[in-house]
C-alpha positions as CSV (number, residue, x, y, z in Angstrom):
1,M,4.5,15.5,-6.0
2,K,7.0,13.6,-3.9
3,S,6.5,10.5,-6.0
4,L,7.3,12.6,-9.1
5,Q,10.5,13.8,-7.5
6,L,11.4,10.2,-6.5
7,M,10.7,9.0,-10.0
8,G,12.8,11.8,-11.5
9,L,15.7,10.8,-9.2
10,L,15.4,7.1,-10.1
11,L,15.3,8.0,-13.8
12,C,18.4,10.1,-13.4
13,A,20.2,7.4,-11.5
14,S,19.2,4.8,-14.1
15,F,20.4,7.1,-16.9
16,S,23.7,7.7,-15.1
17,L,24.2,3.9,-14.7
18,E,23.5,3.4,-18.3
19,L,26.0,6.1,-19.2
20,A,28.6,4.4,-17.0
21,A,27.8,1.1,-18.6
22,E,28.3,2.6,-22.1
23,E,31.6,4.1,-21.1
24,T,33.0,0.8,-19.7
25,G,31.0,-1.5,-22.0
26,K,29.2,-3.3,-19.1
27,P,26.7,-2.5,-16.4
28,M,27.8,-1.8,-12.8
29,E,28.2,-5.1,-11.0
30,M,26.8,-5.6,-7.5
31,T,27.1,-8.7,-5.3
32,V,24.1,-9.2,-3.0
33,Y,24.2,-11.5,0.0
34,R,20.7,-12.6,1.3
35,S,18.9,-15.3,3.2
36,P,17.1,-17.9,1.1
37,T,13.8,-17.2,3.1
38,C,13.6,-13.4,2.7
39,G,11.0,-12.4,0.0
40,C,11.6,-8.6,0.3
41,C,15.3,-9.1,-0.6
42,G,14.2,-10.5,-4.0
43,K,12.0,-7.5,-4.5
44,W,14.9,-5.2,-3.7
45,L,17.1,-7.1,-6.2
46,E,14.5,-6.4,-8.9
47,H,14.6,-2.7,-8.0
48,A,18.4,-2.7,-8.4
49,K,18.3,-4.6,-11.7
50,Q,15.7,-2.2,-13.1
51,S,18.0,0.6,-12.1
52,G,20.8,-0.8,-14.2
53,F,22.9,-2.9,-11.8
54,K,24.1,-6.4,-12.8
55,I,23.4,-8.6,-9.8
56,N,25.5,-11.5,-8.5
57,D,23.0,-13.1,-6.1
58,V,24.6,-15.0,-3.2
59,I,22.3,-17.0,-0.9
60,S,23.7,-17.4,2.6
61,E,22.4,-19.2,5.7
62,D,24.7,-17.1,7.9
63,M,24.0,-13.4,7.3
64,D,25.5,-12.5,10.7
65,A,28.9,-13.7,9.5
66,I,28.4,-11.7,6.2
67,K,27.6,-8.5,8.2
68,A,30.6,-9.0,10.5
69,R,32.9,-9.6,7.5
70,F,31.9,-6.3,5.9
71,G,32.0,-4.3,9.2
72,I,28.3,-3.4,9.4
73,P,27.5,-1.8,12.7
74,E,24.8,-3.8,14.5
75,K,22.5,-0.8,14.9
76,L,22.6,-0.3,11.1
77,A,21.8,-3.9,10.1
78,S,19.0,-4.9,7.8
79,C,18.1,-8.1,5.9
80,H,20.5,-8.2,3.0
81,T,24.0,-6.9,2.3
82,A,25.4,-5.8,-1.1
83,V,28.9,-4.8,-2.3
84,V,29.4,-2.5,-5.2
85,D,32.6,-0.8,-6.4
86,G,34.2,-1.3,-3.0
87,Y,31.2,0.1,-1.0
88,V,28.9,-1.9,1.3
89,V,25.2,-1.3,0.9
90,E,23.1,-2.6,3.8
91,G,19.3,-3.1,3.4
92,H,16.6,-1.4,1.4
93,V,18.7,1.5,0.1
94,P,17.1,3.2,-3.0
95,A,19.1,2.8,-6.2
96,A,19.3,6.6,-6.5
97,D,21.2,6.8,-3.2
98,I,23.6,4.1,-4.3
99,Q,24.3,6.0,-7.6
100,N,24.9,9.2,-5.6
101,L,27.4,7.3,-3.4
102,L,29.2,5.9,-6.5
103,Q,29.3,9.3,-8.2
104,S,30.4,11.2,-5.0
105,K,33.2,8.7,-4.3
106,A,32.6,9.4,-0.6
107,K,35.3,8.3,1.8
108,V,33.0,5.9,3.7
109,A,32.7,2.2,4.0
110,G,29.1,2.2,2.8
111,I,25.5,3.2,3.3
112,A,22.6,1.6,5.1
113,A,18.8,1.8,5.5
114,P,18.6,0.4,9.0
115,G,15.8,-2.1,9.7
116,M,13.2,-2.6,7.1
117,P,11.4,0.7,6.5
118,M,8.0,0.4,5.0
119,G,7.8,2.0,1.6
120,S,11.5,1.6,0.8
121,P,12.4,-0.3,-2.3
122,G,11.4,-3.9,-1.8
123,M,9.2,-3.0,1.2
124,E,6.3,-1.4,-0.7
125,M,3.0,-1.5,1.1
126,G,0.5,0.2,-1.2
127,G,0.9,4.0,-0.7
128,Q,2.2,3.7,2.9
129,Q,5.8,4.9,3.5
130,D,7.7,5.3,6.7
131,A,10.0,8.3,7.0
132,Y,13.5,6.9,7.1
133,K,17.1,7.9,6.7
134,V,19.9,6.2,4.7
135,V,23.1,6.6,6.7
136,S,26.8,6.4,5.7
137,F,29.2,4.6,7.9
138,D,33.0,4.3,8.1
139,K,35.3,1.5,9.2
140,E,35.4,2.9,12.8
141,G,31.7,2.6,13.1
142,K,30.9,6.3,12.9
143,F,27.8,7.2,10.9
144,D,26.1,10.2,9.4
145,V,22.8,10.9,7.5
146,F,23.4,10.4,3.8
147,A,19.8,10.8,2.5
148,S,16.3,11.2,3.9
149,H,13.1,9.7,2.5
150,G,9.4,10.0,3.3
151,N,9.7,13.4,5.0
152,A,12.5,12.2,7.3
153,N,14.4,15.3,8.5
């Protein structure tokens, strides 16, 4: 049942991105910074592309400098960092959560899926899924729960 709900959310997010693309004449662009050696980042990129984002893929040997440049709190760090419409997206955040952020126009610096939660987009391991939270954060380093996945309360 939960997989049907997730699929519904992803379809809605993809449809919303397609509508936004039709209105502006182009897909929503996202710049993704990632290490050349990280395979899960490539899988997450595919998830974002399949959800309607146009990806500018930037390979970097110094991800710590990228994270510092975009003000990502250390405790929220993950493997890759993306920027879309002025927001920072850290780690394996589901595309539906990114779309919700873009639609809500929340007054935050960005959202993050800290660590590398098993079962998140790009970290699929069969049917296994960790419960995890996507958190929003501001420029002062304050954060709050933005979305919960895998029965994370």
